[in-house]
C-alpha positions as CSV (number, residue, x, y, z in Angstrom):
1,M,-7.4,-2.2,11.4
2,S,-7.0,-5.7,10.2
3,V,-9.9,-8.0,9.4
4,F,-9.0,-10.2,12.4
5,L,-9.2,-7.3,14.8
6,A,-12.0,-5.3,13.0
7,G,-14.8,-6.4,15.3
8,L,-13.0,-5.4,18.5
9,E,-13.9,-2.1,20.2
10,P,-10.9,-1.6,22.7
11,V,-11.1,1.2,25.3
12,K,-7.4,2.0,24.4
13,H,-5.4,1.2,21.2
14,Y,-1.7,1.9,20.7
15,S,-0.6,1.1,17.2
16,N,3.1,0.6,18.2
17,F,3.9,-0.7,21.6
18,Y,7.5,0.6,21.7
19,Q,6.9,3.9,20.1
20,D,3.8,4.6,22.2
21,R,5.4,3.6,25.5
22,A,5.4,7.1,26.9
23,T,1.7,7.6,26.1
24,I,0.9,4.2,27.5
25,R,2.6,5.0,30.8
26,K,0.8,8.3,31.0
27,D,-2.6,6.8,30.2
28,L,-2.3,3.8,32.6
29,K,-0.5,5.6,35.5
30,G,-1.3,4.0,38.8
31,K,-2.4,0.5,39.5
32,V,-4.9,-0.1,36.7
33,S,-6.3,-3.6,36.3
34,A,-7.2,-4.5,32.7
35,I,-7.5,-7.2,30.1
36,Y,-5.1,-6.4,27.2
37,L,-4.3,-7.8,23.7
38,F,-0.9,-7.6,21.9
39,Y,-0.9,-8.3,18.2
40,K,1.9,-8.6,15.6
41,L,1.7,-5.6,13.2
42,D,2.5,-7.6,10.1
43,D,0.2,-10.5,11.1
44,P,-2.5,-9.4,13.6
45,S,-3.9,-13.0,13.8
46,K,-0.7,-13.7,15.9
47,C,-1.8,-12.1,19.1
48,Y,-1.7,-12.6,22.9
49,V,-4.4,-11.9,25.6
50,G,-3.3,-11.2,29.1
51,Q,-4.4,-9.6,32.3
52,S,-2.8,-7.6,35.2
53,S,-3.8,-5.8,38.3
54,N,-0.9,-3.4,37.5
55,T,-1.0,-3.0,33.8
56,V,1.6,-0.3,33.3
57,G,4.0,-2.4,35.6
58,R,3.4,-5.5,33.4
59,F,4.0,-3.4,30.3
60,N,7.2,-2.0,31.7
61,N,8.4,-5.6,32.2
62,Y,7.6,-6.4,28.6
63,L,9.7,-3.5,27.5
64,N,12.7,-4.7,29.6
65,N,14.6,-7.4,27.6
66,A,16.9,-8.1,30.5
67,F,13.9,-8.9,32.6
68,L,12.4,-11.0,29.9
69,N,15.6,-13.0,29.3
70,G,16.0,-13.7,33.0
71,H,12.3,-14.4,33.6
72,K,10.9,-17.9,34.4
73,N,8.6,-17.5,31.5
74,S,11.4,-16.7,29.0
75,N,10.3,-19.7,26.9
76,A,6.6,-18.8,26.9
77,P,5.4,-18.1,23.3
78,F,4.7,-14.4,23.7
79,I,7.9,-13.7,25.6
80,K,9.9,-15.5,22.9
81,A,8.1,-13.4,20.3
82,L,8.9,-10.1,22.0
83,L,12.5,-11.1,22.3
84,K,12.7,-12.4,18.6
85,Y,10.8,-9.6,16.8
86,G,11.2,-6.7,19.3
87,Q,8.6,-4.6,21.0
88,S,8.2,-2.3,18.0
89,A,6.8,-5.2,16.0
90,F,3.6,-5.2,18.2
91,G,0.6,-3.1,18.7
92,V,-1.5,-3.3,21.9
93,M,-5.1,-2.8,22.9
94,I,-6.7,-2.5,26.3
95,L,-9.8,-4.6,25.7
96,E,-11.5,-3.6,29.0
97,F,-10.8,-2.2,32.4
98,V,-12.1,-4.6,35.1
99,S,-11.9,-5.1,38.8
100,V,-9.2,-7.3,40.2
101,E,-11.8,-9.8,41.2
102,D,-13.0,-10.2,37.7
103,L,-9.7,-10.4,35.9
104,G,-9.7,-14.2,35.8
105,P,-13.2,-14.8,34.4
106,R,-12.8,-12.0,31.8
107,E,-9.4,-13.3,30.6
108,I,-11.0,-16.8,30.1
109,H,-13.8,-15.1,28.1
110,W,-11.4,-13.2,25.8
111,I,-9.1,-16.2,25.2
112,A,-12.1,-18.4,24.4
113,L,-13.5,-15.7,22.1
114,L,-10.3,-14.9,20.1
115,G,-8.3,-18.1,20.3
116,P,-5.0,-16.0,20.5
117,Y,-2.0,-17.5,18.8
118,Y,0.5,-16.9,21.6
119,N,-1.6,-18.1,24.5
120,A,-0.6,-21.5,25.6
121,S,-3.2,-21.8,28.4
122,A,-6.9,-21.0,28.9
123,G,-6.1,-18.2,31.3
124,G,-8.2,-17.2,34.3
125,V,-5.7,-16.8,37.1
126,T,-4.5,-13.6,38.7
127,G,-1.9,-12.6,41.2
128,S,1.8,-13.2,41.7
129,T,4.4,-15.9,41.9
130,G,3.7,-18.6,44.4
131,A,-0.1,-18.4,44.5
132,K,-2.1,-21.4,43.8
133,H,-5.3,-22.1,41.8
134,T,-8.5,-22.4,43.9
135,Q,-10.5,-25.6,43.5
136,E,-13.1,-23.6,41.7
137,T,-10.6,-22.4,39.1
138,K,-9.3,-25.9,38.7
139,D,-12.8,-27.2,38.0
140,T,-13.4,-24.5,35.4
141,L,-10.2,-25.1,33.6
142,R,-10.7,-28.9,33.7
143,D,-14.2,-28.5,32.1
144,M,-12.7,-26.3,29.4
145,R,-10.2,-29.0,28.4
146,L,-12.8,-31.8,28.1
147,G,-12.4,-33.7,24.8
148,T,-9.1,-32.0,23.8
149,K,-5.6,-33.5,23.6
150,H,-2.4,-31.6,23.6
151,S,0.9,-32.4,22.0
152,D,4.0,-32.9,24.2
153,E,5.3,-29.5,23.0
154,T,2.0,-27.8,23.8
155,K,2.0,-29.4,27.3
156,A,5.4,-28.0,27.9
157,L,4.3,-24.5,26.8
158,I,1.2,-24.7,29.1
159,S,3.4,-25.7,32.0
160,Q,5.8,-22.8,31.4
161,S,3.1,-20.2,30.8
162,S,1.1,-21.1,34.0
163,T,4.0,-20.4,36.4
164,G,5.6,-17.2,37.6
165,V,3.9,-13.8,37.6
166,N,1.0,-15.1,35.4
167,N,-0.1,-17.6,38.0
168,G,-2.1,-17.6,41.2
169,F,-5.0,-16.0,42.8
170,F,-3.1,-13.6,45.0
171,G,-5.4,-12.3,47.8
172,S,-8.4,-12.1,45.6
173,K,-11.9,-13.4,45.8
174,H,-14.6,-13.7,43.2
175,T,-17.5,-11.3,43.3
176,A,-21.0,-12.7,44.1
177,E,-21.9,-12.1,40.4
178,S,-18.9,-14.1,39.2
179,L,-19.6,-16.9,41.6
180,L,-23.2,-17.1,40.4
181,A,-22.2,-17.1,36.8
182,M,-19.7,-20.0,37.3
183,S,-22.3,-21.9,39.3
184,N,-24.8,-21.6,36.5
185,A,-22.2,-22.5,33.9
186,N,-21.3,-25.7,35.7
187,S,-24.9,-26.7,36.4
188,M,-26.6,-29.7,34.8
189,G,-28.8,-27.4,32.6
190,S,-29.7,-28.8,29.2
191,V,-28.1,-27.8,26.0
192,Y,-30.4,-27.6,22.9
193,V,-28.7,-28.2,19.6
194,Y,-30.3,-26.6,16.5
195,N,-29.2,-26.6,12.9
196,L,-28.8,-23.4,10.9
197,H,-32.5,-23.5,10.0
198,W,-33.4,-23.5,13.7
199,E,-34.6,-27.1,13.6
200,L,-34.1,-28.9,16.9
201,L,-31.7,-31.7,16.4
202,L,-30.8,-33.0,19.9
203,V,-31.0,-32.2,23.6
204,M,-28.1,-32.9,25.9
205,T,-28.5,-32.9,29.7
206,S,-25.5,-30.8,30.5
207,T,-22.9,-28.4,29.1
208,K,-20.2,-30.9,30.2
209,M,-21.8,-33.6,28.1
210,A,-21.9,-31.3,25.1
211,T,-18.2,-30.4,25.4
212,K,-17.2,-34.1,25.6
213,L,-19.4,-35.4,22.8
214,M,-18.8,-32.6,20.3
215,N,-15.2,-31.9,21.2
216,V,-16.1,-28.2,21.8
217,S,-14.5,-26.1,24.6
218,F,-16.6,-25.5,27.7
219,V,-16.3,-21.7,27.4
220,T,-17.2,-21.8,23.7
221,V,-20.5,-23.5,24.4
222,L,-21.3,-21.1,27.1
223,S,-20.4,-18.1,25.0
224,L,-22.5,-19.3,22.1
225,M,-25.5,-19.8,24.3
226,V,-25.2,-16.2,25.4
227,S,-24.4,-14.6,22.1
228,G,-26.7,-16.6,19.9
229,D,-24.0,-17.0,17.2
230,L,-23.7,-20.0,14.9
231,F,-21.0,-22.5,15.8
232,R,-18.8,-23.2,12.7
233,G,-21.6,-21.8,10.5
234,G,-23.9,-24.7,11.1
235,W,-25.3,-25.1,14.6
236,Y,-26.8,-23.1,17.5
237,F,-26.6,-24.0,21.2
238,T,-29.3,-22.7,23.6
239,R,-30.0,-23.2,27.3
240,L,-33.7,-23.2,26.7
241,P,-35.9,-24.4,23.8
242,I,-37.2,-21.8,21.4
243,S,-40.5,-23.7,21.4
244,N,-41.8,-26.2,23.9
245,E,-43.9,-27.9,21.2
246,V,-41.0,-29.2,19.1
247,V,-39.6,-32.7,19.5
248,P,-35.9,-33.2,18.7
249,Q,-35.1,-35.1,15.6
250,I,-32.6,-37.3,17.5
251,L,-34.0,-38.7,20.8
252,T,-30.9,-40.3,22.4
253,N,-27.2,-39.2,22.6
254,D,-25.9,-42.7,21.9
255,S,-27.9,-43.5,18.7
256,P,-26.2,-43.9,15.3
257,E,-27.8,-40.6,14.2
258,A,-26.4,-38.8,17.3
259,L,-22.9,-40.2,16.8
260,A,-23.0,-39.2,13.1
261,L,-24.0,-35.6,14.2
262,F,-21.2,-35.4,16.7
263,D,-18.7,-36.6,14.0
264,T,-20.0,-33.9,11.6
265,I,-19.7,-31.2,14.2
266,K,-16.2,-32.3,15.2
267,G,-15.1,-32.4,11.6
268,A,-16.6,-29.1,10.5
269,V,-14.4,-26.3,9.1
270,L,-13.0,-23.9,11.7
271,I,-14.6,-20.6,10.9
272,R,-15.2,-17.6,13.1
273,K,-18.4,-16.3,11.5
274,A,-20.3,-17.6,8.4
275,V,-21.8,-15.1,6.0
276,F,-25.1,-15.8,4.3
277,V,-26.0,-13.9,1.1
278,F,-29.5,-13.1,-0.1
279,N,-30.9,-11.5,-3.2
280,A,-31.8,-7.9,-2.0
281,D,-34.9,-7.7,-4.2
282,T,-36.4,-11.2,-3.7
283,L,-34.8,-12.1,-0.4
284,E,-34.0,-15.5,-1.8
285,F,-31.0,-17.3,-0.4
286,V,-27.9,-17.2,-2.7
287,R,-25.2,-19.0,-0.9
288,A,-23.1,-19.2,2.3
289,Y,-19.4,-18.3,2.8
290,N,-16.9,-19.3,5.4
291,G,-16.2,-15.7,6.5
292,V,-16.3,-12.1,5.3
293,M,-13.0,-12.3,3.4
294,E,-14.1,-15.3,1.3
295,C,-17.4,-13.6,0.5
296,A,-15.6,-10.3,-0.4
297,R,-13.2,-12.1,-2.8
298,D,-15.9,-14.1,-4.5
299,L,-18.4,-11.2,-5.0
300,N,-15.7,-8.5,-5.5
301,I,-17.2,-6.4,-2.7
302,S,-15.2,-4.6,0.0
303,H,-15.1,-6.6,3.2
304,N,-15.9,-3.4,5.1
305,T,-19.0,-2.9,2.9
306,I,-20.1,-6.4,3.7
307,K,-19.6,-6.0,7.4
308,G,-21.4,-2.7,7.4
309,A,-24.3,-4.2,5.5
310,M,-24.5,-7.1,8.0
311,T,-24.6,-4.7,10.9
312,S,-27.1,-2.3,9.5
313,G,-29.3,-4.8,7.5
314,S,-28.9,-2.6,4.4
315,R,-28.1,-3.8,0.9
316,A,-24.8,-3.7,-0.9
317,G,-25.4,-3.8,-4.6
318,K,-27.9,-6.6,-5.4
319,Y,-27.2,-8.4,-2.1
320,T,-28.0,-8.4,1.5
321,F,-25.8,-10.2,4.1
322,S,-26.5,-11.9,7.4
323,A,-24.7,-14.0,10.0
324,H,-27.7,-16.3,10.1
325,R,-29.4,-18.5,7.5
326,V,-32.9,-17.9,8.8
327,N,-34.5,-15.7,11.5
328,K,-34.8,-17.5,14.8
329,H,-38.2,-16.2,15.6
330,S,-39.7,-17.1,12.2
331,Q,-39.4,-20.8,13.0
């Protein structure tokens, strides 16, 4: 599996969409609701995340070029890719089986997590042609777009990809759990911003404020607060402080120091996960890398070995590896 997809643990994986079509139809027989991911075999970073309450029916449509050419979404990026390269150029994963009610929130989660190449919208709607967004979904999607600007081409793609069978909330309602999660996500709860040493830099009064001032997507901030991962290798976001005794280094969001911090965050390199390298014997910090592949090339160590060492905490040669510069609880 490619580096881009290596961290995924799909419930089903078909290495060739066209060649495995009979197996797919057998495995997904009946109305199975799921979140799925298509990826281009020669470049897995070019992928597409989708959802359906009838996954095998959706896949049958993807296999039907006559349907794709005549479909309202024939100019959508992924449909165009299927028509250009052919179905045999793609593999497909079932990321998870979910209830129909949770398809929208889970699709939003996966699109925010993976940033798929062929997705022209943030996702999050379920159902059939003619259905409309609920006000709640409109609010969520609006919040996710704060601080971003689209080109005219992207705007056109978004318009095309949010119509037809991929649109609507057909006869569905959110579960109580989903409603509570969205309510909490849209609340005015504070966002604590820490540097990679877990030093408190700044406190913002809401997630919406954080997305606007740092030009970070709404779902990205929420995901990082849940996962505890570093954003762009340099900052942590938390809902609660790790210590009530620490005063932030920057006291106001409109000070020159705050504005400089926001500019630094907005201009930071776009990396999925930083890798911090330590001397295995002395535990002294060696250096940081912008991803596993960069680290593997520089140290001449297999990227799989590095990933395994990061997961297990074991050493690889004279080094140990971590996704964090320092331990959160040691600060």
